[in-house]
N, C-alpha and C positions, 0 to 999 in steps of 0.2 A: 380377482383375475379379470383381465380384459379379453372378452370373448366376442368374435365376429361370426355371425351366421351369414353364409353366402347361399342364396337360394333363388331359383327362378320362379318360385310361386310363393306369394305372401299376401295376406288380406290387404286390399286397397282401401277398405273402410271397415268399421267395427263389425258389421254383420256379413261381410264378404266370406263366402264359403271357401274361396281359393286359399290353399295353404294354411288353413286354420291350425292344423296339427304342428306346423313349424312354429307358428306364433305361440302355441301352448308350451312347446319345449323352450323357446326363448324366454317366455315369461317365468317358467320354472327356474331357469338359470339365474334370471335377474332377482327373483325372490330369494334364491340361495346366496345372494351377495355378489354375484359377478356383475361387472360392467358390460352390458350387452349392446352391441350394434348389429343391426340387420342390413345387409347389402342386397338389393333386389331390384328387378326392373320396375319401371313406373315413371310417370312424369317427374323430371329431375327436380328433386328437392330434398332437404334434410329436415326431419321433424322428430319431436319427442312424442311417443305414443305410450303413455303410462311410464313404466320404468325403462322402456326400450327406446334407443335412438335408431331411427330408420333412415337409411340413405338410399334414395331411389335414384337410379342412374340412367334413366331413359330406356330404350329398347322395348318400350311398352307395346309397339305394334307387333313384335315378333313373339312375345311371351304373354301369358295370361289366358283367360277363358277364350275358346274352349280347348286350349292346349297348344303348345308350340308346334307339334307335329301337324295338327289340323290347320293351323294358320299357314304354315309353310307349304302344305299341300295345296291350299287354296291360292296362295300367292308366293311362288318360289323366289320372287325378287326380295322377299324379307330375309333371305338367308344371310345377306351381308349384315343386316342389323342384328340378327341372332348371334352371329359370330362376334360382333362388336361388344357383346356382353362381357367377354373374357378380358380384353384390355381395360374396359371401363371399370369393371368390378375389381380388377387387379390394382388399379390406381386408387380406388376407394379403400381397399383393404390395406394398402401400403400406408395411407394417411391415418388409418385407425391404429396401426401398429399393434395388432392383437397378440396375446400370448397363445391363444387357441383359435383356430378357424374350424367351424362346423359346416361342412359342405353338404347341403341337401341336394340330392341327385348328383352322382359322381361325375356325370357329364351334363353340363359343362363346369359345374361349380368347383370341382377339385382342381381344375386348371388355373384357378384364380389365386390359390393360397400362396402367400409369401413364404420363401424358404425359411425365414427366421422363426416361424411359429409352428406349433404342433397342429396336426391335421386330424380331424375326425370326419369320417364320411358316413352319410346316411343314404341308402338306396331304397327307393320306393317302388320301382317297377319300370317306368319308361326308360330310365338310364340303363338298367340291366338289359332290356330288349335292344337298345341302341348299341351297347357294347357287344352283345352277342352277335349282332349283324355286321360288325366291322370285319375287314379282311384279317385273317388269322395272325399274320406277323405283327400288324399294328396293334390289334387287340391284346395279344399276349404280352407284348413288350410294355404296353401302357398299363395293363392291370398289374403286372409284376412290379413295375417302377412305382406306381401309386400306392400299392399295398405296402411295399417296403417303406415308403415315405410316411404312411399314416400310423397313428397310434391305435385307432380302431376303425373297422369298416362294418357298420351296422346294416343289417338287412331287415326289412319289414316283415319278411316271412322266410321260413326255411326253403320254400319252393324257389324264391328268388336267389338265395345263396346257391342252392343246388344247380339252378339253371346256369348261373355264371361260372361256377366251378367246373361244370361239365363241358362248358363251351371253350375253355382256355386250355393251354398246354399243361402237362403235369407240373412243370416248374412254376408256371404262373399260379396254378391251383394251390400249390404248396405255400407260396408267398401269401396268397389270399387267406388260406386256412389259418395262418399264424395271427391274422388280425381280425378275422370275421367273428361276428356275433349276431345272433338273431334276436331281435327285440321289437315288439310292436311300438310304433310311434305313440307318444302321449296324445290323447284326445280328451276334450272336455265336452260332456253332453249335459246341457242344462234341461231340466224337465220343462216342456212347453206349457204355456198358460192353458189351463183347462177350458176356458171360454173360447180361446182361439181354436182349440182342437174340436170342440163341439160344433163350432161354426163351419169348419171344413167338413166334418163328418156329415153335417146336414146337407151338403151338396150332393151326397149320394142318394138323398130322398128315400131313406129307409132300405136301400139295396146294399149288398156287400160292396165294400170299397177296398180296392187294391191300389198299391202305389209302386211306381218305379222311379228312382231318383238318380240323376246323373246327367252328364253331358250327352247330347243326342248325336253321337258319332258312331261309326260302324262298329268299333271294338266293343261298345257297350251292348250291342245286339238287342236293342229295345224292340226290334221287329219280332224277335222270338217271344217277347213278353206279350205283344199284341196278339200274336197267333195262338199263344197258350190260352189267353182269355177266351178267344173265339172257339178253340177246340174244347174247352171246358163246358161250352154251351150254357154259360151263365149269362143269358141275355139281359138280365136285370142288373148285373154287376157293373160297377163304375171303375174305371182305371184312371187314376191320377198320374199323369206323366209330368214329373217335376224336373225341369231343366230345359235347355235349349241347345241348338247346334245345327249344323248343316243338314242333318237327316230329318229335321222336323217336318218339312213339307211332305216328304215321302211317307213318313210314319202316319201323318194325319190322313193322307189319301188311303193308305192301307187300312187304317182303322175304320174309315167310312165305308170302304168296299166290303169289309168283313162284318159290318154292323156292330163293331165294338164301341161301346159307350165310353169314349176316351175324353178325359178332361186335360187338355194341354195347358198347363198353368204357366209355362215359361220359366225364365230364370228368376229365382227368388232369393232372399237373404237366407242365411243358415238357420235362423230361428224359425222362419216359416217352413223351410224344408223339414226341420225336425217335427214341426206341428203336423205336416202331412203324413210323416211316418207314424207318428203317434196316433193319428186318426184312422189309419188303415187297419183292416182286418188282417192283412199280411203284406209284406214287402216282397215283390217279385224281382228276381235277380237272374240275369242271363250272361253277364260279362264273363269272358274267359281271359281277359288281359290284365287282371289285377295282381298287384303284389300282395297287398292286404287291404281289402275293401273297407274304406271308412264307413260307408253307408251300412254295411253289414254289422259293423261294431256299434253303430248308432242304433240300429234296430234292436240289437241284443240289449243294449243299455236301457232302451225304452220298453222292453218286454214285448216287442212285436214279432210275431212269427215270420220266418223267411222261407219262401218257396223258391228253390232253384229250378229254372226252366230251361 
């Protein structure tokens, strides 16, 4: 079967943490015998990545780390480029002539799918929040039409499905219910190298080591994590802040002011991020805007306790 994945987030290099769960699903389909093409933002090129053909269509300034919403907030002029994803991806999908299109993030990816192929939708969180914020007539009509058009509409968590279902009209909610299913996206968690974990653990110099992992944006509420470490009065504890983003300077200043021993390690590859999680005594988590947090699932897979703050 000829399958096209349409997604606004996909790894740009092998260890890129962006969209790794989309790649895991695409690889599983390819291993199952499907001919898989991924259509995604990135410097325009077509490449073979393992069993998968990846078509990057531009729009890289509007999408990618630390997220399209953050990029557009910082530079509203990128809205034109963000919108151009739809016609560019639609042309790429038409050239592929897929039997099935898998649209990761209902908006904008489901707008791309050719009428001639089956549509599967996967919602991860940001698309549900965007849909819920649309004016009611537009939101209800769009959800009803796209739900009727799709074969399945997968939600990463029950909370996401419930949020969208509650936000739309009863008629749209019924159309959605006919196609909805709740299923966690596939992820792969490779056990980190033990020597790398010990090296990171040594940076705590014998003190307790906590980690917070993710984009440093307001929705992740990393400031709550910093304050939690301060309130816990664990002066010796080290907090590894793994990730980067527009909130970094403010968070660094707050950690200094509170006397929190914070190690801001910046953006790292996924393998190093997993090593930081494995090295920690606990993962600290404060985000309230998650569909189904990948980092929580990674901590669970690695046997690392999670503290919600």
